[in-house]
N, C-alpha and C positions, 0 to 999 in steps of 0.2 A: 340064181335069179336070171331071168330072161332080160336081155337088152332089146328094146324096141326103138325104132327111130322116133324122134320127137318132132312133130310137125310145127311149122311156123311160117311166117310170111317170107322168110329168107329161104333160099335154096339150101337144103340140108342134105348132107351126106352122112351115112351111118358107117363109122369106122369099125365094122364087124370083126375084122381080123385082129383088132386090139381089144375087142369087147367093150368099146366105149360108144356111147350115144352122144351125138352132137346136140347140145342144148340150144334151142332157138328161143327167141322172145318176140312178142309183138313189139312194135316200135315204141309204145308207151312204156312198157316194163323193161325193155332192153336197156335203156339209159339208166334206170334205177338199178338193175342187176349189175351192169358194168361198173357203175359208180360205187355201189354199196355191197357188192358181192365179195366181201372179205372173208378169209378163213374163219370158220366158226359161226357164220351167219346162216340162218335157216329160212326156208322159203316155202310158201304154199305153191301149188302149181295149178294152172288153169285146166280147162277140160281137154286141151290138146297136149298136156304134159309139160308146158313151158313155165318157167319160173314166173310167179305172179306177184306175190306180196312177201316182203320181209317180215318175219314174225320172231318172237322169242322162241328159243329152242324147246322150251317146256310146253309150248302150244303145239297142237297138231300141225305137222308139216311133212312134206314128202322129199325135200331136197335140202342138203347141207353143203355149203361150199367148204372144200377141204384145203384148197390152195389157189393162189394167183401166181402165175408164172409169166415172166416177161417173154415176149415173142422176139425172135431174132430180129435185129433192126435192119431189115431190107428196105431200100428206098421205095421200091414199087411193091404193090400188093402181090404176094406170091401165089394167091389163089386158094380157094376153099379146099381142094383136094390135098395140096401140100400142107396147109395149116391143120387140116383134120388129122393127117398122119402124124405130123409133128406134135400136135396137142395131145393126141391119144398116147403117143409114146412118152412124152414128158410127164403127163399126169400119172401114167402107169408106173414110171420110174419113181416118181415121188411117193406113190402109195407103197410100193415095195420097200423103199428105203425107210419110210415111217412106220409101216406095219409089216415087218418081214415075215410074220406068221401067215400072211396071205398066201404064201407059196406052199403052205402045208395043207394037206387033206382037202384039196380043191376048194379052199375057203374063198378064193378070188371069184369062183363061179357063183358064189352066193351074194355077191355085192354088185349091184347095178352102179355103173360109173358113168358120169357125164363130163363133157368138156364143151365149153362155149368158146368159139373162135371169133376173132374180130371180123366184121363185115368189111367190104371194100370201102364203104363210107366211113366207118370207124377208124380204118387204117390211117386216114388223113390226120388224126389226132394221136400223136405218139403216146399219150397217157392211156389210150384205150387199146394199145397193142399188147393185150394180155390173153393168156389162156386162163379160163376160170374152171378149175377142176371141182367136181362135186361127186357126192354119193347120193343115190336116188332110191327111195323106198317104194315098193309096190303099193303100200298102203300107208296112210299118215302115221307118224310116230310122234311121241312127245318127249324125246330125249336127244342127246347129241350122239354123233357117230361113235365117239369113244365109249359111250355107255352101251349102245346096242352092238358094238364091235365085241365087247366082252361077252355078251350073251351069245353072239354068233360063234365065238371060239369054243364055248362050252357045249354046243350042239353036236 
């Protein structure tokens, strides 16, 4: 699956070397996503591909949060480029550890991955210093990643 940058009101970098797309949000949905983007939650996306509404995973959605990872506790905001590299690497490590079969038969190339990094404004609140790792579908699905992951392995 192809990874494409997701546009937002924030300045976004696409971590193409790690095949991760940075997930941005409009300011209204950003707070909702950061507060409620827990592993296993599913989200619709807006016309720009940004997480929009939290929905039941049996409803059509294009994004599922796979993990929340704490960001290193630097006092000062380390910057988007550093965070995008670290977030992409940490989310990728988590995926490989959780789904080791991703390394077989180029399966990783079939999975769009996203990572949301904290903005400089969010950095001021230590509770928001998290990477939100996700899998993103090109078209809406009505199941969890664990379900469509099984389908992907059999292809």
